[in-house]
C-alpha positions in Angstrom: -25.6 -23.2 -11.9 -26.4 -22.9 -8.1 -25.2 -19.9 -6.2 -22.7 -22.0 -4.3 -21.3 -23.5 -7.5 -21.2 -20.0 -9.1 -19.3 -18.5 -6.1 -16.7 -21.4 -6.2 -16.2 -20.8 -9.9 -15.4 -17.1 -9.7 -12.0 -15.7 -10.4 -10.8 -18.8 -12.2 -10.4 -17.9 -15.8 -8.4 -14.7 -16.3 -10.4 -13.6 -19.3 -13.9 -14.9 -18.6 -16.1 -14.7 -15.5 -18.0 -17.6 -14.0 -21.1 -16.4 -15.9 -19.2 -16.5 -19.2 -18.9 -12.8 -19.5 -15.7 -11.0 -20.6 -13.7 -10.0 -17.6 -12.7 -6.4 -17.2 -9.0 -5.5 -17.6 -6.9 -2.4 -17.1 -4.2 -1.0 -19.4 -1.1 0.6 -17.9 -1.1 4.3 -19.0 1.8 6.2 -17.4 3.8 4.6 -14.6 3.1 7.4 -12.1 3.9 5.5 -8.9 6.4 2.7 -8.3 6.1 0.8 -5.1 8.8 -1.2 -3.3 8.0 -3.9 -0.8 11.0 -3.8 1.4 10.2 -7.2 2.9 7.3 -8.9 4.7 9.0 -9.1 8.1 7.2 -6.9 10.7 7.7 -6.2 14.4 4.1 -7.1 15.1 1.5 -9.6 13.8 -1.9 -8.1 13.1 -5.1 -10.1 13.4 -6.0 -9.4 9.7 -3.0 -8.5 7.7 -3.6 -8.8 3.9 0.0 -9.7 3.3 0.4 -11.8 6.5 3.4 -9.8 7.8 4.8 -11.0 11.1 8.1 -11.3 12.9 8.6 -14.6 11.1 7.1 -14.2 7.6 10.0 -13.5 5.2 8.3 -14.8 2.1 9.2 -11.5 0.6 12.9 -10.9 1.4 14.6 -7.6 2.1 15.2 -5.5 -0.9 18.7 -3.9 -1.1 19.4 -0.3 -1.8 21.3 -1.4 -4.9 18.2 -3.2 -6.2 16.0 -0.2 -5.6 18.6 2.1 -7.2 18.7 -0.1 -10.3 15.0 0.4 -10.9 15.4 4.2 -10.4 18.1 4.0 -13.0 15.7 2.2 -15.3 13.1 4.9 -14.8 15.6 7.5 -16.0 16.8 5.3 -18.9 13.3 4.7 -20.2 12.4 8.4 -19.5 9.2 7.3 -17.6 7.0 9.9 -16.1 7.2 8.4 -12.6 6.8 11.1 -9.9 6.1 9.1 -6.8 7.9 6.2 -5.0 6.1 4.2 -2.3 7.6 2.0 0.3 5.7 -0.7 2.2 6.2 -4.0 3.9 6.1 -5.6 6.5 7.5 -2.7 8.4 10.0 -0.9 6.1 12.1 0.4 9.0 13.1 -3.1 9.9 15.1 -3.3 6.6 18.6 -2.2 7.6 19.2 -0.6 4.1 15.9 1.3 4.1 17.3 4.7 5.1 19.7 4.5 2.2 16.8 3.7 -0.2 15.0 6.8 1.1 18.0 9.0 0.7 18.6 7.9 -2.9 15.0 8.3 -3.8 14.7 11.8 -2.3 18.1 12.9 -3.7 16.8 12.0 -7.2 13.8 14.3 -6.8 10.9 11.9 -6.3 7.9 12.3 -4.1 8.3 9.6 -1.4 5.5 7.9 0.6 6.3 5.5 3.4 3.8 3.2 5.0 4.8 2.5 8.6 3.4 1.6 11.9 5.6 4.3 13.5 6.6 1.9 16.3 10.0 0.9 17.7 11.8 0.2 14.4 11.3 3.8 13.3 12.2 5.1 16.7 15.7 3.7 17.0 18.1 6.6 17.5 20.2 5.9 14.4 17.0 5.8 12.3 15.6 8.9 13.8 18.8 10.8 13.2 18.7 9.8 9.5 15.1 10.8 9.2 15.7 14.2 10.7 18.5 14.7 8.1 16.1 13.7 5.2 13.3 15.9 6.6 15.6 18.9 6.7 16.7 18.3 3.1 13.6 17.1 1.5 10.7 17.5 3.9 8.3 18.9 1.3 8.5 15.7 -0.8 8.5 13.2 2.1 5.4 11.8 3.6 4.9 9.1 6.3 1.6 7.4 6.3 1.0 5.7 9.7 -1.2 2.7 10.1 -3.7 3.7 12.8 -6.5 1.2 12.3 -9.0 3.1 14.5 -9.1 6.3 16.4 -9.6 4.5 19.7 -6.9 2.6 21.6 -9.2 -0.4 22.2 -10.0 -1.2 18.6 -6.6 -0.4 17.3 -5.0 -2.7 19.9 -7.7 -5.4 19.1 -6.2 -5.6 15.6 -2.5 -5.0 16.4 -1.9 -6.2 19.9 -1.7 -4.7 23.4 0.5 -1.6 23.5 0.5 -1.0 19.8 -1.6 2.2 20.1 0.6 3.7 22.7 3.7 3.0 20.6 2.2 4.3 17.4 0.9 7.5 19.0 4.4 8.1 20.5 5.9 7.8 17.1 3.4 10.1 15.5 4.0 12.7 18.2 7.7 12.6 17.4 7.0 13.0 13.7 4.6 15.8 14.2 6.9 17.7 16.7 9.7 17.5 14.1 7.6 18.8 11.2 7.3 15.7 9.1 4.4 15.4 6.6 2.0 13.0 8.1 -1.0 11.0 6.9 -2.9 8.1 8.4 -4.3 4.8 7.1 -7.4 3.6 8.9 -9.7 0.6 8.3 -13.4 0.2 7.8 -13.7 -3.2 9.5 -15.9 -2.0 12.4 -18.9 -1.1 10.2 -18.8 2.7 10.9 -19.8 5.1 8.2 -17.0 7.1 6.5 -18.4 10.3 8.0 -18.4 8.9 11.6 -14.9 7.5 11.2 -13.6 10.8 10.0 -15.2 12.7 12.8 -13.6 10.3 15.3 -10.2 10.7 13.7 -10.7 14.5 13.6 -11.1 14.6 17.3 -8.0 12.5 17.9 -5.9 14.7 15.5 -7.2 17.9 17.3 -6.4 16.5 20.7 -2.9 15.4 19.7 -2.3 18.5 17.5 -1.4 16.3 14.6 -1.3 18.3 11.3 -3.7 16.0 9.5 -7.0 17.0 7.9 -9.4 14.1 8.6 -11.7 15.3 5.8 -9.0 15.1 3.2 -9.0 11.5 1.7 -5.3 11.9 0.8 -4.4 12.6 4.4 -6.8 10.1 6.0 -7.2 7.0 3.9 -9.9 4.6 5.2 -9.3 1.3 3.4 -12.1 -1.1 2.6 -11.6 -4.5 4.1 -10.0 -7.4 2.1 -11.3 -10.8 3.0 -11.0 -13.4 0.3 -13.6 -15.6 2.0 -16.3 -13.1 1.4 -18.2 -13.5 -1.9 -17.8 -10.5 -4.1 -19.0 -9.9 -7.7 -16.7 -10.3 -10.6 -16.0 -7.2 -12.7 -16.9 -7.4 -16.4 -16.2 -5.1 -19.3 -19.8 -3.7 -18.9 -19.3 -2.8 -15.2 -17.3 0.3 -16.1 -20.4 2.0 -17.5 -22.8 0.4 -15.1 -20.9 1.5 -12.1 -19.7 4.8 -13.8 -16.1 3.9 -12.9 -13.2 5.0 -15.1 -10.6 2.1 -15.5 -7.8 4.7 -15.7 -8.4 5.4 -12.0 -7.5 1.9 -11.0 -4.1 1.5 -9.3 -2.8 -0.9 -11.9 -3.4 1.8 -14.6 -0.7 3.9 -13.1 1.4 1.9 -10.6 3.5 -1.3 -10.2 5.3 -2.9 -7.2 8.7 -4.4 -6.9 9.2 -7.4 -4.6 11.9 -10.0 -4.0 10.7 -13.5 -3.2 12.7 -15.5 -0.7 15.4 -17.4 -2.5 15.0 -15.5 -5.8 18.1 -14.2 -7.5 16.4 -10.9 -8.5 13.3 -8.9 -7.7 10.2 -9.1 -9.8 7.5 -6.6 -10.6 3.8 -7.1 -9.7 0.7 -5.4 -11.1 -0.6 -4.5 -7.7 0.5 -3.8 -4.1 -2.2 -6.0 -2.7 -1.5 -9.3 -4.5 2.0 -10.2 -3.5 1.7 -13.9 -3.6 -0.4 -14.5 -6.7 1.8 -15.5 -9.6 -0.7 -14.5 -12.3 0.0 -10.8 -11.4 3.8 -11.1 -12.0 5.0 -9.0 -14.9 8.7 -9.8 -15.2 11.9 -8.4 -13.7 12.2 -5.0 -15.5 9.9 -2.0 -15.9 10.3 -2.4 -19.7 8.5 -5.8 -19.5 5.9 -4.8 -16.9 3.5 -3.1 -19.2 1.1 -6.0 -19.8 -2.7 -5.4 -19.5 -4.0 -6.6 -16.1 -7.0 -8.9 -15.9 -9.1 -8.1 -12.8 -9.1 -11.8 -11.8 -9.0 -11.5 -8.0 -11.6 -10.6 -5.3 -9.3 -7.7 -4.2 -9.7 -6.1 -7.7 -13.4 -5.9 -7.1 -13.7 -5.2 -3.4 -10.8 -2.8 -2.9 -10.4 -1.0 -6.2 -13.5 -1.1 -8.4 -16.2 -1.2 -5.7 -14.2 0.3 -2.9 -12.6 3.1 -4.9 -9.4 2.8 -2.9 -5.8 3.5 -3.9 -2.5 3.2 -2.0 -0.9 6.2 -3.6 -0.6 9.6 -1.9 -3.2 11.0 -4.4 -5.9 8.6 -3.3 
């Protein structure tokens, strides 16, 4: 088989690679983190958004606070060991019921991680007032991870549009001034080494007096790029030992994500935060049915998780 033919045959069979080898899979251990995609609508449209969020993309509809609450009830009913809830989008703060979701999650005692661009939706007066209340009550369990693609205005705005940097920094200054736990998500798409990128962010954090340790990978997460057009190797069962990677460290070994597709009557659960539109990663509508073994049958499985060593949780 030619290299071109081999590349085109990759990630087709969920159990066998294009070379006929047994595909790697991951078993869910404990459900440590449950993610909620609050909806794919966003106030901006980035040049390379893995989930294609924009002001018009509503393929994933807004979750309601009642739907989120029902999953939290199920966690308690099943006596799961879930400790962390993550919220992503789109931009979560566009969802009008998002503050209620946060309050319910924090009141129940969970660690909560919010992925946000820290721009205008978060900075609306009513939202800020609610955030301040939650910070006062639950600040030690409440983290906001701000998407700051690069430590320079020019490259951040290249990805997110003119003015995005200024708005994000303004939001981060407000969060830092008011004592919120902050972290940052950066990107590796400019070919810089991890060390150089962390040095650049460290200078920014020091200049802005942001309480973020750039050397701590849980406080500054630099995500590998996800481009499905780039040829990546498939992961076989032998790769775990060859690469010295433990399958229990993969996101799908300890997390799931809840989404609601536009027009659906109920949310569904996915194996991964990165694969919102791929039906093969749907695992049913309840946590009790979302325990199936996950076949690593997607380029993101290889590039982001196995080879990139990345995770979306706060403990990454």
